[in-house]
N, C-alpha and C positions, 0 to 999 in steps of 0.2 A: 416227824412227818410232815410230808407237804404236802399242798392242794393247789392242783392249778385249776382254774378256776374260767368261762368265757362268757363276756356278756355283751352287749351293743352300745354303742355309745351314747345313746339315749338314754340310755338305762341308768347310768354313772350318778351319782350323787356329787354335789362339788369337793366334798375331801376325800371321796375314791378316786376324782380324777386327777385333784392337787396331788393327792399320792403317788399315784403313775407319773404324772409330770415331773414330780423332782426325781422320781427313783431314774425315768430317761435324762433327766439332767444333769446326774451325776454319772450315768453310764456314758455318753453320748459326747457331753461338751466336756465334763471337769475328766473325765479318765481320757476319752479317743480324740477329745478335740477337735470335733466336726465343725467345721462352719454349716449351720444349720439355718433356716429361714424360721426363726420362730415367731409365731403369733402370741402367745401369751403375754400381757402385760405385767404379770408377775415374776420377782425375781425369782430364780432357782427354780424355775418350772418349765420345760420342752415340752409345748404344742406345736403342730406345724399347720399347713391350709388341709391337711390329705385325715384329719382329726373331725370327720365330720358323723352326721346321723347314716353312712354308708358303711361305718367301719363296724367290726368285730374287734376284740382283745381277748386274748391269753394272757393269764397272768399268775404265777407264782408266787403264793405266800407258804412263809415257814411257819412254826406254829406259836411264834409272838403275833401273826399277821402281820410280817413286815414284809413287804415285794420282795423278790430275791431274782423276776425273770418275768418278761413280757415277751408278746408277739402280735402285731396290727396285722388280720385280713383287710382286703379292700377288694369287693368286684371290680371287674377291670373296666365294667361300661359306667362305671365312674372316675372321675380323676382320680390320680394313683399314682406315685413316684416313677416308677420306670417311664411313662408316657409323659408326664408333665417335666420332668425334670433332666431324666437321662435317654430322652430317647434315641440319643448315637449309641446306645450302647447295643440295639437291637440292630439288628442287619435285614431281619426280614418285617411284614408289616405288624405294629404294634397289637397284641389282642386287644377286643373290645369285645366281650361274650358274657354269657352267664356262667360259663361252663370254666372259665378262668379266674381265680381270685390273685391277688399280691400279696407276700407275707413282708412286712419290712417293720423296723424297729423291733428288731430280734434280739433279744440279749439275754445273760445270765450275771449275776454278780452278787457278792456276797455271800454265797450258799456252801451249804458244805455236803449235796449230793454230786457227784460225778457225773452220773447220768443225765442232769436236769437239764442241760443245755438241748441236748437231742431229746429228752422225753419232752420238752417243750413244741419241737418242730415235731415230731410225731403226733403229739396232740392237737395240734393245726392243722396238720394233713388231714386224720383222720376227721374231725372237727368240719372241713370246708369237704371231705366224703361224702359225708352226711348229708350237706346239703344240693347233692349233685356235680360238685366242681371235679372236674377233668383233672387240672396242672393247675400247681401255683408257679408263679413266676416272683423273681426277688433279685433287686440290686445288690451285690454284695461284692468281697472281696475273692483274689484268690487263695487266700489263707484260709477264708471261711468253706470256697470250694473244696480243696483239702482235706478240709475236717469234715464234712460229707462223705465225699469219698473213702475215707478211711474209714468209715462206718456201713460201706455197702449201699449209701444212698444212689439212685438210681437220676442222673438226671443230664440236663442238655445244655451246652451253652448256646446262647442264642446271639450271638456275635463276639468282637475280638475285645481283647483285653483293652482299658483303655488307664491310662497313669491321671489319677489326681491329686495332689500333691504326694505325701507318702504311699497312697495306697493304691495297688491295680485293684480295679473295677472289672465286673462281668456280669452280666446278664445272665441268669440262669433261671432255667425250667424244670419242674419237678412232676413225675406222675405220680398222681393222689393216689392210682389204686396198689402201688408196689405197698403200701401198710394196709390193704383191706382186710387179710388174715391175721394179724396182730388184735388180740384182747388187750387192748389196754385204755380205751375210751369207757368210762364209767359216767351214765347218765342217770342222774337223780332228780332233773326238773329240768322240766321243758316248756317251761311257760313264755310269757312275751320276751323277756330277755335274753333266751337260750341260754340257760345258765347251766354249764357242765361241772362236774367234779370228777378228781383222780386222787387218791389219797398216794404218797410216793414215802419207801420208810427212809428214814436216813444211813446213807451207809458209813459205814464203820472207819473207811479209808476219805479223812476230810483233804479237801481241794474246793481253791478257788480260783473263781476267771471271771 
C-alpha cells in the first residue's frame, strides 16, 4: 500500500523535513541535475526560498514509510516560483489571488505503482479545491505537459515554450474543478496541520520513474 498525506510547512518536525529534502535532492539534483538555488546548509538536502509557512506539501509514502513522491502547493499571494524566478514564461499578468495556487517540486521516484505520479497530482488538485482554489499553475517541461495531455488533463499554456539547458520549459494553468466528481480524496483528520490520507494498492505491474 501507499499513503498520501498533506501537511503544512510549520507542522513538519526536523526529521520529516530533512527526509523530504533528501528525497528532493535525490530527484532534482542527482537524477535531473537541475541547477537550483538551495537554501539548506546541510549536504544532500534540497530546500529553497519558497519552503515557507505558506507552503503545503503532498507526500507519498510506501509501506516502509519511505518517501516515493511529493508535490508542493503555494498560494499565489505569497512568493512563488513562476512569479519570482520564471515570470518570462507568462505572457499575461501573473496570478496573485486566493483562488490560484502553484504546484511545484512535483515528483515520483523509486515507487512500484504506475499510477502514483498522476495520483499525487489528482490528490493535490482535489486538496486545493477543498480550499476554494479554482486554478493550479506550474512551471514544467513540455514532456510533462504531454504526460498530462495523454491522461486527459485539461490545461492551458500561459505563454510560449522557452528552452533552459536541455529542457523546454512552459507555464501551465489547470482548472481544479475537472476532478471535482472523482471520489479520490479521503479525509481522516482535519486539524491545524490539514492532514489528509489516501491509501493506494500496489500494482501488479512494476514500474519505476
